[in-house]
C-alpha positions as a Markdown table, in Angstrom:
| # | Residue | x | y | z |
|---|---|---|---|---|
| 1 | Met | -17.3 | 3.3 | -22.3 |
| 2 | Arg | -20.1 | 3.4 | -19.6 |
| 3 | Ile | -18.2 | 2.8 | -16.6 |
| 4 | Val | -18.9 | 2.3 | -13.1 |
| 5 | Phe | -16.0 | 2.7 | -10.7 |
| 6 | Met | -15.1 | 1.1 | -7.8 |
| 7 | Gly | -12.3 | 2.4 | -5.6 |
| 8 | Thr | -11.5 | 4.0 | -2.2 |
| 9 | Pro | -8.2 | 5.2 | -1.4 |
| 10 | Asp | -5.9 | 7.7 | -3.0 |
| 11 | Phe | -4.1 | 4.9 | -5.2 |
| 12 | Ala | -7.5 | 4.9 | -7.3 |
| 13 | Val | -7.7 | 8.6 | -7.8 |
| 14 | Pro | -5.3 | 8.8 | -10.8 |
| 15 | Thr | -7.3 | 6.0 | -12.7 |
| 16 | Leu | -10.4 | 8.0 | -12.0 |
| 17 | Asp | -8.9 | 11.1 | -13.5 |
| 18 | Ala | -7.7 | 8.9 | -16.7 |
| 19 | Leu | -10.9 | 7.7 | -17.5 |
| 20 | Val | -12.8 | 10.9 | -17.6 |
| 21 | Ala | -9.9 | 12.7 | -19.6 |
| 22 | Ala | -9.9 | 9.6 | -22.0 |
| 23 | Gly | -13.7 | 10.5 | -22.6 |
| 24 | His | -15.4 | 7.6 | -20.9 |
| 25 | Glu | -18.7 | 8.2 | -19.4 |
| 26 | Val | -18.1 | 7.5 | -15.4 |
| 27 | Leu | -21.8 | 6.7 | -14.3 |
| 28 | Cys | -20.9 | 6.6 | -10.7 |
| 29 | Val | -18.1 | 6.3 | -8.3 |
| 30 | Val | -18.7 | 3.6 | -5.9 |
| 31 | Ala | -16.5 | 3.8 | -2.5 |
| 32 | Gln | -16.3 | 2.6 | 1.0 |
| 33 | Pro | -18.4 | 4.6 | 3.6 |
| 34 | Asp | -16.9 | 7.6 | 5.2 |
| 35 | Arg | -14.6 | 6.7 | 8.2 |
| 36 | Pro | -13.3 | 8.7 | 11.5 |
| 37 | Lys | -9.9 | 9.8 | 11.2 |
| 38 | Gly | -7.2 | 12.0 | 12.9 |
| 39 | Arg | -6.9 | 12.8 | 16.5 |
| 40 | Gly | -10.4 | 14.2 | 16.3 |
| 41 | Lys | -12.0 | 11.1 | 15.0 |
| 42 | Gln | -14.0 | 13.5 | 12.5 |
| 43 | Leu | -15.9 | 11.6 | 9.5 |
| 44 | Gln | -13.6 | 11.9 | 6.2 |
| 45 | Ser | -14.7 | 10.8 | 2.9 |
| 46 | Pro | -12.4 | 8.7 | 0.6 |
| 47 | Asp | -10.1 | 10.3 | -1.6 |
| 48 | Thr | -12.1 | 9.0 | -4.8 |
| 49 | Ile | -15.4 | 10.5 | -3.4 |
| 50 | Val | -13.6 | 13.7 | -2.7 |
| 51 | Arg | -12.3 | 13.6 | -6.5 |
| 52 | Ala | -15.7 | 12.5 | -7.8 |
| 53 | Arg | -17.2 | 15.5 | -6.3 |
| 54 | Glu | -14.8 | 17.8 | -7.5 |
| 55 | Leu | -15.3 | 16.3 | -11.2 |
| 56 | Gly | -19.3 | 16.6 | -10.6 |
| 57 | Leu | -19.9 | 12.6 | -10.8 |
| 58 | Pro | -22.4 | 10.6 | -9.0 |
| 59 | Thr | -21.3 | 8.8 | -5.9 |
| 60 | Arg | -22.3 | 5.8 | -3.7 |
| 61 | Gln | -21.1 | 4.4 | -0.4 |
| 62 | Pro | -23.0 | 1.5 | 0.4 |
| 63 | Lys | -22.5 | -0.1 | 3.8 |
| 64 | Ala | -24.1 | -3.5 | 2.1 |
| 65 | Ile | -23.1 | -4.3 | -1.5 |
| 66 | His | -24.3 | -7.9 | -1.4 |
| 67 | Gln | -28.1 | -7.4 | -0.9 |
| 68 | Gly | -30.3 | -4.4 | -0.8 |
| 69 | Pro | -30.6 | -1.1 | -2.7 |
| 70 | Phe | -27.1 | -1.4 | -4.0 |
| 71 | Arg | -27.6 | -4.6 | -5.5 |
| 72 | Asp | -30.8 | -3.7 | -7.1 |
| 73 | Trp | -29.3 | -0.5 | -8.8 |
| 74 | Phe | -26.1 | -2.4 | -10.0 |
| 75 | Thr | -28.0 | -5.2 | -11.9 |
| 76 | Thr | -30.2 | -3.4 | -13.7 |
| 77 | Leu | -27.9 | -0.4 | -14.3 |
| 78 | Asp | -27.0 | -0.3 | -18.4 |
| 79 | Phe | -23.2 | -0.1 | -18.6 |
| 80 | Asp | -20.3 | -1.7 | -20.3 |
| 81 | Val | -17.5 | -2.3 | -17.5 |
| 82 | Ala | -16.9 | -1.8 | -13.9 |
| 83 | Val | -13.3 | -0.7 | -13.0 |
| 84 | Val | -12.1 | -1.6 | -9.9 |
| 85 | Val | -9.0 | -0.1 | -8.2 |
| 86 | Ala | -8.6 | -0.8 | -4.5 |
| 87 | Tyr | -12.2 | -0.7 | -3.6 |
| 88 | Gly | -11.6 | -2.9 | -0.6 |
| 89 | Arg | -14.3 | -5.3 | -0.6 |
| 90 | Ile | -14.9 | -8.8 | -2.2 |
| 91 | Leu | -17.1 | -8.8 | -5.2 |
| 92 | Lys | -19.5 | -11.8 | -5.7 |
| 93 | Pro | -20.3 | -13.7 | -9.1 |
| 94 | Trp | -23.3 | -11.3 | -9.6 |
| 95 | His | -21.0 | -8.4 | -9.5 |
| 96 | Leu | -18.8 | -9.6 | -11.8 |
| 97 | Gln | -21.6 | -10.8 | -14.4 |
| 98 | Ala | -23.6 | -7.5 | -14.2 |
| 99 | Pro | -21.5 | -5.2 | -16.6 |
| 100 | Arg | -21.8 | -6.3 | -20.3 |
| 101 | Leu | -18.1 | -6.7 | -20.7 |
| 102 | Gly | -17.3 | -7.9 | -16.8 |
| 103 | Cys | -15.2 | -6.2 | -14.2 |
| 104 | Val | -11.5 | -4.8 | -14.9 |
| 105 | Asn | -9.3 | -4.7 | -12.1 |
| 106 | Val | -6.0 | -2.6 | -11.6 |
| 107 | His | -3.7 | -4.6 | -9.3 |
| 108 | Ala | -0.1 | -3.2 | -7.8 |
| 109 | Ser | 2.0 | -6.0 | -8.7 |
| 110 | Leu | 3.1 | -8.6 | -11.3 |
| 111 | Leu | 0.4 | -11.4 | -10.8 |
| 112 | Pro | 0.5 | -14.0 | -9.6 |
| 113 | Leu | 3.1 | -12.4 | -7.3 |
| 114 | Tyr | 1.5 | -10.4 | -4.4 |
| 115 | Arg | -2.0 | -11.3 | -4.5 |
| 116 | Gly | -4.0 | -9.6 | -1.7 |
| 117 | Ala | -4.5 | -6.3 | -0.2 |
| 118 | Ala | -0.8 | -5.0 | 0.3 |
| 119 | Pro | 1.2 | -5.7 | -2.6 |
| 120 | Val | 3.2 | -2.5 | -2.8 |
| 121 | His | 4.2 | -3.0 | 1.1 |
| 122 | Arg | 5.3 | -6.5 | 0.9 |
| 123 | Ala | 7.2 | -6.2 | -2.1 |
| 124 | Val | 9.2 | -3.6 | -0.7 |
| 125 | Ile | 9.6 | -5.1 | 2.7 |
| 126 | Asp | 10.8 | -8.3 | 0.9 |
| 127 | Gly | 13.6 | -6.5 | -0.8 |
| 128 | Gln | 12.3 | -7.3 | -4.3 |
| 129 | Ala | 13.9 | -5.5 | -7.3 |
| 130 | Thr | 11.0 | -5.0 | -9.5 |
| 131 | Thr | 7.3 | -4.9 | -9.3 |
| 132 | Gly | 4.6 | -3.5 | -11.5 |
| 133 | Val | 1.0 | -3.2 | -12.3 |
| 134 | Cys | -1.4 | -5.7 | -14.1 |
| 135 | Thr | -5.1 | -5.1 | -15.4 |
| 136 | Met | -6.9 | -8.2 | -15.0 |
| 137 | Gln | -10.3 | -9.7 | -15.8 |
| 138 | Met | -11.9 | -10.2 | -12.5 |
| 139 | Gly | -13.0 | -13.6 | -11.5 |
| 140 | Glu | -14.3 | -15.0 | -8.1 |
| 141 | Gly | -11.1 | -16.0 | -6.4 |
| 142 | Leu | -8.6 | -13.2 | -4.9 |
| 143 | Asp | -6.9 | -11.8 | -7.6 |
| 144 | Glu | -7.0 | -15.1 | -9.5 |
| 145 | Gly | -8.5 | -13.5 | -12.8 |
| 146 | Asp | -6.9 | -13.7 | -16.1 |
| 147 | Val | -4.2 | -10.9 | -16.8 |
| 148 | Leu | -4.9 | -8.4 | -19.6 |
| 149 | Leu | -1.9 | -6.1 | -19.7 |
| 150 | Cys | 1.2 | -5.6 | -17.5 |
| 151 | Glu | 3.9 | -3.1 | -17.1 |
| 152 | Ala | 7.0 | -3.6 | -15.0 |
| 153 | Thr | 9.2 | -1.1 | -13.1 |
| 154 | Asp | 12.3 | -1.1 | -11.0 |
| 155 | Ile | 12.3 | -0.6 | -7.3 |
| 156 | Gly | 14.8 | 1.8 | -6.0 |
| 157 | Pro | 17.0 | 0.7 | -3.4 |
| 158 | Asp | 16.1 | 3.5 | -1.0 |
| 159 | Glu | 12.3 | 3.8 | -2.3 |
| 160 | Thr | 9.8 | 3.6 | 0.4 |
| 161 | Thr | 6.1 | 2.2 | 0.0 |
| 162 | Gly | 4.8 | 5.8 | -0.2 |
| 163 | Glu | 6.8 | 6.8 | -3.1 |
| 164 | Leu | 6.4 | 3.7 | -5.0 |
| 165 | Trp | 2.9 | 3.7 | -4.5 |
| 166 | Ala | 2.6 | 7.2 | -6.0 |
| 167 | Arg | 4.5 | 5.8 | -9.2 |
| 168 | Leu | 2.3 | 2.6 | -9.6 |
| 169 | Ala | -0.8 | 4.8 | -9.1 |
| 170 | His | 0.0 | 6.7 | -12.1 |
| 171 | Met | 1.2 | 3.5 | -14.0 |
| 172 | Gly | -1.9 | 1.9 | -13.3 |
| 173 | Ala | -3.9 | 4.7 | -14.7 |
| 174 | Gly | -2.2 | 4.8 | -18.0 |
| 175 | Leu | -2.1 | 1.0 | -18.3 |
| 176 | Leu | -6.3 | 0.9 | -17.5 |
| 177 | Val | -6.8 | 3.2 | -20.5 |
| 178 | Arg | -4.8 | 0.9 | -22.8 |
| 179 | Thr | -6.9 | -1.9 | -21.5 |
| 180 | Leu | -9.9 | -0.5 | -22.0 |
| 181 | Glu | -9.0 | 0.6 | -25.7 |
| 182 | Gly | -8.0 | -2.7 | -26.5 |
| 183 | Leu | -10.3 | -4.9 | -24.6 |
| 184 | Ser | -12.0 | -6.3 | -27.6 |
| 185 | Thr | -8.6 | -7.4 | -29.1 |
| 186 | Ile | -6.5 | -8.5 | -25.8 |
| 187 | Thr | -6.0 | -11.9 | -25.1 |
| 188 | Pro | -6.4 | -12.7 | -21.7 |
| 189 | Val | -3.8 | -14.9 | -20.1 |
| 190 | Pro | -4.5 | -17.3 | -17.3 |
| 191 | Gln | -2.2 | -17.1 | -14.2 |
| 192 | Asp | 0.0 | -19.6 | -13.0 |
| 193 | His | -1.7 | -20.4 | -9.4 |
| 194 | Ala | 1.4 | -22.6 | -8.5 |
| 195 | Ala | 3.4 | -19.5 | -8.4 |
| 196 | Ala | 1.1 | -17.3 | -6.6 |
| 197 | Thr | 2.3 | -15.3 | -3.4 |
| 198 | Phe | -0.1 | -13.3 | -1.3 |
| 199 | Ala | 0.3 | -9.9 | 0.4 |
| 200 | Pro | -1.9 | -9.7 | 3.3 |
| 201 | Pro | -2.8 | -6.6 | 5.1 |
| 202 | Leu | -0.2 | -5.2 | 7.5 |
| 203 | Ser | -0.5 | -4.8 | 11.0 |
| 204 | Arg | 1.1 | -2.6 | 13.5 |
| 205 | Glu | 3.4 | -5.7 | 14.4 |
| 206 | Asp | 4.7 | -5.8 | 11.0 |
| 207 | Gly | 6.3 | -2.6 | 11.6 |
| 208 | Arg | 8.7 | -4.1 | 14.5 |
| 209 | Val | 12.3 | -3.8 | 13.5 |
| 210 | Asp | 14.1 | -7.2 | 14.1 |
| 211 | Trp | 17.7 | -6.1 | 14.8 |
| 212 | Ala | 19.2 | -9.7 | 14.6 |
| 213 | Ala | 18.1 | -9.4 | 10.8 |
| 214 | Pro | 20.8 | -8.3 | 8.4 |
| 215 | Ala | 21.1 | -4.6 | 7.7 |
| 216 | Arg | 19.6 | -4.6 | 4.3 |
| 217 | Arg | 16.5 | -6.5 | 5.7 |
| 218 | Val | 16.0 | -4.2 | 8.5 |
| 219 | His | 16.4 | -1.1 | 5.8 |
| 220 | Asp | 13.9 | -2.8 | 3.4 |
| 221 | Arg | 11.2 | -3.2 | 6.5 |
| 222 | Val | 11.7 | 0.5 | 7.3 |
| 223 | Arg | 11.1 | 1.6 | 4.1 |
| 224 | Gly | 8.5 | -0.9 | 3.4 |
| 225 | Cys | 6.5 | 0.3 | 6.5 |
| 226 | Asn | 7.0 | 3.9 | 5.3 |
| 227 | Pro | 4.4 | 5.9 | 5.6 |
| 228 | Ala | 2.4 | 3.0 | 7.1 |
| 229 | Pro | 1.9 | 1.2 | 9.4 |
| 230 | Gly | 5.4 | 2.5 | 10.2 |
| 231 | Ala | 8.6 | 1.1 | 11.3 |
| 232 | Trp | 9.3 | 1.1 | 15.1 |
| 233 | Thr | 11.8 | -0.4 | 18.0 |
| 234 | Pro | 11.2 | -0.5 | 21.6 |
| 235 | Phe | 13.4 | 2.2 | 23.1 |
| 236 | Arg | 13.6 | 3.0 | 26.8 |
| 237 | Gly | 10.1 | 1.6 | 27.6 |
| 238 | Asp | 8.0 | 3.1 | 24.7 |
| 239 | Ala | 8.3 | 2.9 | 20.8 |
| 240 | Leu | 10.6 | 4.7 | 18.5 |
| 241 | Lys | 9.5 | 5.0 | 15.1 |
| 242 | Leu | 11.9 | 4.9 | 12.1 |
| 243 | Trp | 11.4 | 6.6 | 9.1 |
| 244 | Arg | 14.3 | 6.3 | 7.1 |
| 245 | Thr | 17.6 | 4.4 | 7.2 |
| 246 | Arg | 20.8 | 3.6 | 5.3 |
| 247 | Pro | 22.8 | 0.4 | 5.4 |
| 248 | Cys | 26.4 | 0.9 | 6.6 |
| 249 | Glu | 29.4 | -0.8 | 7.9 |
| 250 | Gly | 29.3 | -1.7 | 11.6 |
| 251 | Thr | 30.1 | -4.5 | 14.1 |
| 252 | Gly | 28.2 | -5.0 | 17.3 |
| 253 | Ala | 25.7 | -6.7 | 19.2 |
| 254 | Ser | 22.3 | -6.4 | 17.6 |
| 255 | Gly | 20.2 | -3.4 | 18.4 |
| 256 | Gln | 23.7 | -1.9 | 20.0 |
| 257 | Val | 24.2 | 2.0 | 19.1 |
| 258 | Leu | 27.6 | 2.2 | 17.4 |
| 259 | Glu | 27.7 | 6.0 | 16.8 |
| 260 | Ala | 25.9 | 8.6 | 18.6 |
| 261 | Gly | 27.3 | 11.9 | 17.4 |
| 262 | Pro | 26.8 | 13.6 | 14.0 |
| 263 | Arg | 25.4 | 10.1 | 13.0 |
| 264 | Leu | 23.2 | 7.7 | 14.9 |
| 265 | Val | 24.4 | 4.0 | 13.8 |
| 266 | Val | 22.8 | 0.8 | 15.1 |
| 267 | Ala | 24.2 | -2.8 | 14.9 |
| 268 | Cys | 22.5 | -5.3 | 12.9 |
| 269 | Gly | 22.7 | -9.2 | 12.9 |
| 270 | Gln | 24.9 | -8.7 | 10.0 |
| 271 | Gly | 26.3 | -4.9 | 9.3 |
| 272 | Ala | 24.6 | -2.0 | 10.5 |
| 273 | Val | 22.1 | 0.9 | 9.6 |
| 274 | Glu | 22.3 | 4.4 | 10.0 |
| 275 | Val | 19.1 | 6.1 | 11.3 |
| 276 | Leu | 18.4 | 9.0 | 9.0 |
| 277 | Glu | 14.9 | 10.0 | 10.3 |
| 278 | Ala | 13.2 | 8.9 | 13.5 |
| 279 | Gln | 10.5 | 10.1 | 15.7 |
| 280 | Leu | 9.8 | 9.9 | 19.7 |
| 281 | Pro | 6.5 | 9.6 | 20.7 |
| 282 | Gly | 4.7 | 12.8 | 20.8 |
| 283 | Gly | 7.6 | 14.6 | 19.1 |
| 284 | Lys | 8.6 | 15.3 | 15.5 |
| 285 | Arg | 10.5 | 13.6 | 12.9 |
| 286 | Val | 14.1 | 14.5 | 13.5 |
| 287 | Gly | 17.4 | 13.5 | 12.0 |
| 288 | Gly | 19.4 | 10.6 | 13.9 |
| 289 | Gly | 21.9 | 12.8 | 14.9 |
| 290 | Asp | 19.5 | 15.3 | 16.2 |
| 291 | Leu | 17.7 | 12.2 | 18.2 |
| 292 | Ala | 20.7 | 11.0 | 19.6 |
| 293 | Arg | 21.6 | 14.5 | 20.9 |
| 294 | Gly | 18.1 | 15.5 | 21.9 |
| 295 | Ala | 17.3 | 12.0 | 23.8 |
| 296 | Arg | 20.9 | 11.8 | 25.2 |
| 297 | Val | 21.6 | 8.4 | 23.3 |
| 298 | Ala | 25.0 | 7.2 | 24.0 |
| 299 | Val | 27.1 | 4.4 | 22.4 |
| 300 | Gly | 26.3 | 1.0 | 23.7 |
| 301 | Asp | 22.6 | 1.9 | 24.4 |
| 302 | Arg | 20.4 | -0.8 | 23.0 |
| 303 | Leu | 17.3 | -0.5 | 20.7 |
| 304 | Gly | 14.7 | -3.3 | 20.6 |
| 305 | Pro | 15.5 | -5.1 | 23.9 |
| 306 | Ala | 13.3 | -7.9 | 25.4 |
| 307 | Glu | 10.9 | -5.3 | 27.1 |
| 308 | Ser | 8.5 | -3.8 | 24.6 |
| 309 | Ala | 6.3 | -0.8 | 24.3 |
| 310 | Asp | 3.3 | -2.8 | 23.3 |
| 311 | Ala | 1.2 | -2.4 | 26.5 |
| 312 | Ala | 1.5 | 1.4 | 26.1 |
| 313 | His | 0.4 | 1.6 | 22.8 |
| 314 | Gly | -2.4 | -1.1 | 23.1 |
| 315 | Ala | -0.9 | -3.7 | 20.7 |
């Protein structure tokens, strides 16, 4: 098939590779413009653009996709399908109608669950035991199109968003290739819109740990915000990042340090969590015991008191 590939982050790269390996003719890779990243704020190209250059594929990074040169190019191009994977922009009806066979999307949830920008994060934060990927014939609504194929997978009880993200990216790549192979015979299945749930983008505030929650919920938030936006808690007037935790037994006031020796254990609303990996501002990620020793954390200290580090971090 003659394909225009529209995708921006690393999640989309396995699908691009799979299309090329399957022998499809990728006419162009379309992604969002370069963005400043890192402490130096140097412009960096999206992962899909970097990979497209390695593969020798043409690329486009339009600032405007609804009018101007991109619209002229897209609507006059002779191609079969637009494959859309985490492109990050809303497509208009004329986008959807331009390819001969329409636009096919890879979405990282079992639709109609978790429509929107952050389905992987939200599923982990919510403590879901199962998720998956779907291919969808795109329509005008947000992730409301008819589903073509689905594949489910279990979410490990300690699996982070980053780990699940990588697994789903490769699952989605295989599912998309199978979808294109059977596109003429697959019967699209309308979604049950009444059962839809939504996964809006996460902000820094979504990473704030609520120590009054049960230990399992605290643990799910920590792993769901790893690697971004990062779980955190106010601590001594600043923000302590929490990268890995483990639910354990313990009783105390919410946020109270119960152990500060070889282990760092903090009480939750129900039960407690052991902090396995954390990071002080300007420091490196260290084990919970190392943090307790280095920062002189003592039993009875509190994490997440009324005061917060928002002002210091511009939140």
